[in-house]
LOVEX-703392 format. One line per 3 residues: number of its first residue (from 0); their letters; for each residue y, x negated, z negated of N, C-alpha, C. Coordinates in steps of 0.2 Angstrom, whole numbers, plus 2048, in hexadecimal, padded with zeros to 3 digits. Layout:
BEGIN
NUM) a) Y,X,Z,Y,X,Z,Y,X,Z | ...;
% end
This chain:
BEGIN
0) xxx) 7FB,7FC,800,800,800,800,806,7FB,800 | 80B,7FD,805,810,7F8,805,815,7F9,7FF | 819,7F4,7FD,81D,7F5,7F8,824,7F9,7FA;
3) xxx) 826,7FC,7F5,82B,801,7F6,832,7FD,7F6 | 837,7FF,7FA,83D,7FC,7FA,842,7FE,7F4 | 847,7FB,7F3,84B,7FD,7ED,84E,804,7EE;
6) xxx) 84F,806,7F4,851,80D,7F5,84C,811,7F4 | 846,810,7F6,840,815,7F5,83F,815,7EE | 83F,810,7EA,83F,810,7E3,844,814,7DF;
9) xxx) 84B,813,7E2,850,818,7E0,84F,81E,7E0 | 84C,821,7E7,84B,827,7E7,845,82A,7E3 | 840,826,7E2,83B,827,7DD,83D,829,7D6;
12) xxx) 842,824,7D4,846,825,7CD,849,82C,7CD | 84C,82D,7D2,851,833,7D2,84C,83A,7D2 | 847,839,7D5,842,83F,7D5,83F,83F,7CE;
15) xxx) 83D,839,7CB,83A,838,7C4,83F,83A,7BF | 845,839,7C0,84A,83A,7BB,84C,842,7BB | 84C,845,7C1,84D,84C,7C1,847,850,7BD;
18) xxx) 842,84E,7BE,83C,851,7BA,83D,850,7B3 | 83F,84A,7B1,83F,848,7AA,845,84C,7A6 | 84A,84B,7AA,851,84F,7A8,850,856,7A7;
21) xxx) 84D,859,7AD,84C,860,7AC,848,862,7A6 | 843,85F,7A4,83F,860,79E,842,85F,798 | 846,858,797,847,857,791,84F,856,790;
24) xxx) 854,858,795,85A,857,795,85D,850,795 | 863,84F,794,866,848,795,864,844,78E | 866,847,788,864,844,781,85D,843,780;
27) xxx) 859,848,782,852,848,781,84D,843,785 | 850,840,78A,84D,83D,78F,84E,835,78E | 848,831,78F,84A,82B,78E,849,828,795;
30) xxx) 84C,822,796,84C,81E,79C,845,81B,79C | 841,81A,796,83A,818,796,835,81D,79A | 837,823,798,833,828,79B,834,829,7A3;
33) xxx) 83B,828,7A5,83B,828,7AC,838,821,7AF | 839,81C,7AC,836,816,7B0,82E,817,7AF | 82C,819,7AA,823,81B,7AA,821,820,7B0;
36) xxx) 825,825,7B0,823,82A,7B6,824,826,7BD | 828,822,7BE,829,81E,7C4,825,819,7C5 | 822,816,7BF,81D,810,7C0,821,80A,7C1;
39) xxx) 827,809,7BD,82B,803,7BD,82D,801,7B6 | 82F,7FB,7B5,832,7F9,7AE,838,7FC,7AD | 83B,7FD,7A7,842,7FF,7A5,847,7F9,7A8;
42) xxx) 846,7F3,7A8,84A,7EE,7AA,84B,7EF,7B2 | 845,7F1,7B5,845,7F2,7BC,84A,7F9,7BE | 849,7FD,7BA,84D,803,7BB,854,803,7BA;
45) xxx) 856,7FD,7B5,85D,7FC,7B5,860,7F7,7BA | 85C,7F5,7BE,85E,7F1,7C4,860,7F6,7C9 | 85D,7FC,7CA,85E,801,7CF,864,805,7CC;
48) xxx) 865,807,7C5,86B,80A,7C3,86D,807,7BC | 874,807,7BC,877,803,7B6,875,806,7B0 | 873,80C,7AF,872,80F,7A9,86F,816,7A9;
51) xxx) 86D,81A,7A4,86A,820,7A3,86F,825,7A6 | 876,825,7A4,87B,829,7A7,87B,829,7AF | 87A,823,7B2,87A,822,7B9,874,826,7BC;
54) xxx) 86E,825,7B9,868,828,7BB,869,830,7BB | 86C,833,7B5,86D,83A,7B4,871,83C,7BA | 877,839,7BB,87C,83B,7BF,879,83B,7C7;
57) xxx) 875,836,7C8,871,836,7CF,86D,83C,7D0 | 869,83D,7CB,864,843,7CB,868,84A,7CB | 86E,84A,7C8,872,850,7C8,874,851,7CF;
60) xxx) 878,84C,7D2,87A,84B,7D9,875,84E,7DD | 86F,84C,7DD,869,84D,7E1,868,855,7E0 | 867,857,7DA,866,85E,7D9,86C,863,7DD;
63) xxx) 872,861,7DC,877,864,7DF,877,865,7E7 | 875,85E,7EA,875,85E,7F0,86F,861,7F3 | 869,861,7F1,864,865,7F2,865,86D,7F2;
66) xxx) 869,870,7ED,86B,876,7ED,86F,878,7F2 | 875,874,7F4,87A,874,7F9,876,875,801 | 871,870,802,86C,870,807,869,877,808;
69) xxx) 866,879,802,862,880,802,867,885,804 | 86D,885,802,872,88A,804,874,88A,80B | 876,884,80D,879,883,814,873,884,819;
72) xxx) 86D,882,818,868,884,81D,866,88B,81D | 866,88F,818,865,896,817,86A,89A,81A | 870,897,81A,875,89B,81D,878,899,824;
75) xxx) 875,895,826,877,892,82D,877,898,832 | 87D,899,835,87E,89D,83A,87F,8A4,838 | 87E,8A6,831,87F,8AD,82E,886,8AD,82B;
78) xxx) 887,8B4,82A,88E,8B4,826,88D,8BB,822 | 892,8BB,81E,892,8C1,819,88C,8C2,816 | 889,8C9,816,884,8CC,812,87D,8C8,815;
81) xxx) 87C,8C7,81B,877,8C3,81D,876,8BC,81B | 87C,8B8,81A,87C,8B2,817,87A,8B2,810 | 87D,8B8,80C,87C,8B8,805,875,8B9,804;
84) xxx) 871,8BE,807,86A,8C0,806,866,8B9,808 | 868,8B5,80D,864,8AF,80F,864,8AA,80A | 86B,8A9,807,86B,8A3,802,868,8A6,7FB;
87) xxx) 868,8AC,7F9,865,8AE,7F4,85D,8AD,7F4 | 85B,8B0,7FA,853,8AF,7FA,851,8A8,7FB | 855,8A4,7FE,853,89C,7FE,853,89A,7F7;
90) xxx) 858,89B,7F3,85A,898,7EC,854,89B,7E8 | 853,8A2,7E8,84D,8A4,7E3,847,8A1,7E5 | 846,8A0,7EC,840,89B,7ED,83F,895,7EB;
93) xxx) 844,891,7EB,845,88A,7E9,844,88A,7E1 | 846,88E,7DE,846,88E,7D6,83F,891,7D4 | 83C,895,7D8,835,897,7D7,831,892,7D8;
96) xxx) 831,88E,7DE,82D,889,7E0,82E,882,7DC | 834,881,7DA,836,87A,7D7,83A,87B,7D1 | 837,87E,7CC,83B,880,7C6,83F,87A,7C3;
99) xxx) 83C,873,7C5,841,86D,7C2,847,86D,7C5 | 849,871,7CA,850,871,7CD,854,875,7CA | 851,87B,7C7,855,87F,7C3,856,87C,7BB;
102) xxx) 851,879,7B9,852,876,7B3,857,870,7B2 | 857,86C,7B8,85B,867,7B9,862,86A,7B9 | 863,86F,7BC,86A,873,7BC,86D,874,7B5;
105) xxx) 868,877,7B2,86A,87A,7AB,86B,874,7A6 | 867,86E,7A8,869,868,7A3,86F,865,7A5 | 871,866,7AC,877,863,7AE,87D,866,7AA;
108) xxx) 87D,86D,7A9,883,870,7A6,883,86F,79F | 87D,86E,79B,87D,86C,794,87F,865,793 | 87E,861,798,880,859,797,887,859,797;
111) xxx) 88A,85E,79C,891,85D,79D,895,860,797 | 893,865,794,896,867,78E,894,863,788 | 88F,860,787,88E,85A,781,892,853,783;
114) xxx) 893,852,789,897,84C,78A,89E,84D,789 | 8A0,853,78C,8A8,854,78B,8A9,855,783 | 8A4,858,77F,8A5,858,778,8A6,851,775;
117) xxx) 8A3,84C,778,8A3,846,776,8A9,841,778 | 8AC,844,77D,8B3,841,781,8B1,83E,788 | 8AB,83E,78A,8A8,83C,790,8AA,841,796;
120) xxx) 8AF,840,79A,8B0,845,7A0,8AC,843,7A6 | 8A9,83C,7A6,8A6,83B,7AC,8A1,840,7AE | 89D,842,7AA,897,847,7AC,89B,84E,7AF;
123) xxx) 89F,851,7AB,8A3,857,7AD,8A6,856,7B4 | 8A9,850,7B5,8AD,84F,7BB,8A8,84F,7C1 | 8A2,84C,7C0,89D,84B,7C6,899,852,7C7;
126) xxx) 897,855,7C1,894,85C,7C3,899,861,7C6 | 8A0,861,7C4,8A4,866,7C5,8A5,865,7CD | 8A6,85F,7CF,8A6,85D,7D6,8A1,85F,7DA;
129) xxx) 89B,85F,7D8,895,861,7DC,895,869,7DB | 897,86C,7D6,898,873,7D6,89D,876,7DB | 8A2,872,7DC,8A7,874,7E2,8A4,873,7E8;
132) xxx) 8A1,86E,7E9,89D,86D,7F0,898,873,7F1 | 894,875,7EC,890,87B,7EC,894,882,7ED | 899,882,7EA,89E,889,7EB,8A0,888,7F2;
135) xxx) 8A3,883,7F5,8A4,882,7FC,89F,884,801 | 899,882,800,894,883,804,893,88A,804 | 893,88E,7FF,892,895,7FF,898,89A,801;
138) xxx) 89D,897,800,8A4,89B,801,8A5,89D,808 | 8A5,899,80E,8A5,89A,814,8A0,89F,817 | 899,89E,815,895,8A3,818,896,8AA,815;
141) xxx) 899,8AB,810,89B,8B1,80C,8A2,8B4,80E | 8A4,8B1,814,8AA,8B3,817,8B1,8B1,814 | 8B0,8AB,80F,8B5,8A8,80C,8B9,8AD,808;
144) xxx) 8B4,8B1,805,8B7,8B6,801,8B6,8B4,7FA | 8BB,8B3,7F5,8BA,8B0,7EF,8B6,8B5,7EA | 8B7,8BB,7EB,8B3,8C0,7E7,8AC,8C0,7E8;
147) xxx) 8AA,8BF,7EF,8A4,8BF,7F1,8A0,8B8,7EE | 8A4,8B2,7F0,8A2,8AC,7ED,8A0,8AC,7E5 | 8A5,8AF,7E1,8A5,8AF,7DB,89E,8B3,7D8;
150) xxx) 89E,8B9,7DB,898,8BD,7DA,891,8BA,7DC | 891,8B6,7E1,88B,8B3,7E3,889,8AE,7DE | 88E,8A9,7DC,88C,8A4,7D7,88C,8A7,7D1;
153) xxx) 88F,8AD,7CF,88D,8AF,7C9,885,8B3,7C8 | 884,8B6,7CD,87C,8B8,7CD,878,8B2,7CE | 879,8AC,7D0,876,8A6,7D1,875,8A5,7C9;
156) xxx) 87A,8A3,7C5,87A,8A1,7BE,876,8A6,7BA | 877,8AC,7BB,873,8B1,7B7,86C,8B0,7B9 | 86A,8AF,7C0,863,8AE,7C2,860,8A8,7BE;
159) xxx) 864,8A3,7BE,863,89C,7BB,860,89E,7B3 | 864,8A2,7B0,864,8A2,7A9,85E,8A6,7A7 | 85D,8AC,7AC,857,8B1,7AB,850,8AD,7AC;
162) xxx) 850,8A9,7B2,84A,8A5,7B3,849,8A0,7AD | 84E,89C,7AB,84E,898,7A6,84B,89B,79F | 84D,8A1,79E,84B,8A4,797,844,8A7,798;
165) xxx) 842,8A7,79F,83B,8A9,79F,839,8B1,7A0 | 83E,8B4,7A3,83E,8BB,7A5,839,8BC,7AA | 833,8C0,7AA,82F,8C1,7B0,832,8C4,7B5;
168) xxx) 830,8C3,7BC,834,8C7,7C1,833,8CE,7C1 | 82F,8D1,7BE,82E,8D9,7BD,832,8DB,7B6 | 836,8D8,7B4,839,8DA,7AD,83F,8DE,7AF;
171) xxx) 842,8E3,7AC,847,8E8,7AE,84E,8E4,7AE | 84E,8DE,7AC,854,8DA,7AB,857,8D9,7B4 | 851,8D8,7B7,852,8D6,7BE,855,8DC,7C2;
174) xxx) 855,8E2,7C0,856,8E8,7C3,85D,8E8,7C7 | 861,8E6,7C3,869,8E7,7C5,86A,8E1,7CB | 866,8DD,7CC,867,8D8,7D2,866,8DA,7D9;
177) xxx) 869,8D8,7DD,868,8DA,7E5,861,8D8,7E6 | 85D,8DB,7EA,857,8D9,7EB,855,8D2,7ED | 859,8CF,7F1,858,8C8,7F3,859,8C4,7ED;
180) xxx) 85C,8C5,7E8,85D,8C1,7E2,858,8C2,7DD | 853,8C7,7DD,84E,8C8,7D9,848,8C3,7DB | 844,8C2,7D5,83F,8BD,7D6,838,8C1,7D6;
183) xxx) 838,8C7,7D6,832,8CB,7D7,82D,8C7,7DC | 828,8C6,7DB,823,8C3,7E0,823,8BC,7E2 | 829,8B9,7DE,82A,8B2,7E0,828,8AD,7DB;
186) xxx) 827,8B0,7D5,824,8AC,7CF,81D,8AE,7CD | 819,8A9,7CC,812,8AB,7C9,813,8AC,7C2 | 80F,8B0,7BF,80F,8B2,7B8,80A,8AD,7B5;
% end
């Protein structure tokens, strides 16, 4: 088996970090656990990234970019209600099939709040910049309507919270969501 390049190792670290941070959060995840998952030493990990914060921010950036790509691909060539339902369907499919993406998003928000409480603004600046790229990605397909974009993003956050709390797809709490935002039939029990 050929040796991985530094860039391939870096990608492996981002994937492993996403899984570890999604499960344990920023403060509950050790760089040792990430290095072990990748199969490298901690010193090698720190040759690829200057520290834990940089690893977390790279994983957060990847999570946001993957979500942006999901929305952009789903809404390509669509506008308005068609775009809304296509993006909602694509997103609910992703979080059903790859729950670590949802959990990483939730951990990003917690990490920002905790870091800003400690006076560290870098986490927040990075995550907010990603959120704005996400907003812009859905804004145009929804007709550049601020109300529609706000409602779509609000539904998305509600879906994130309901899934993270473990509400099953057939629970009555899902009834108020538009059909393409519901998880019915997307999650296994």
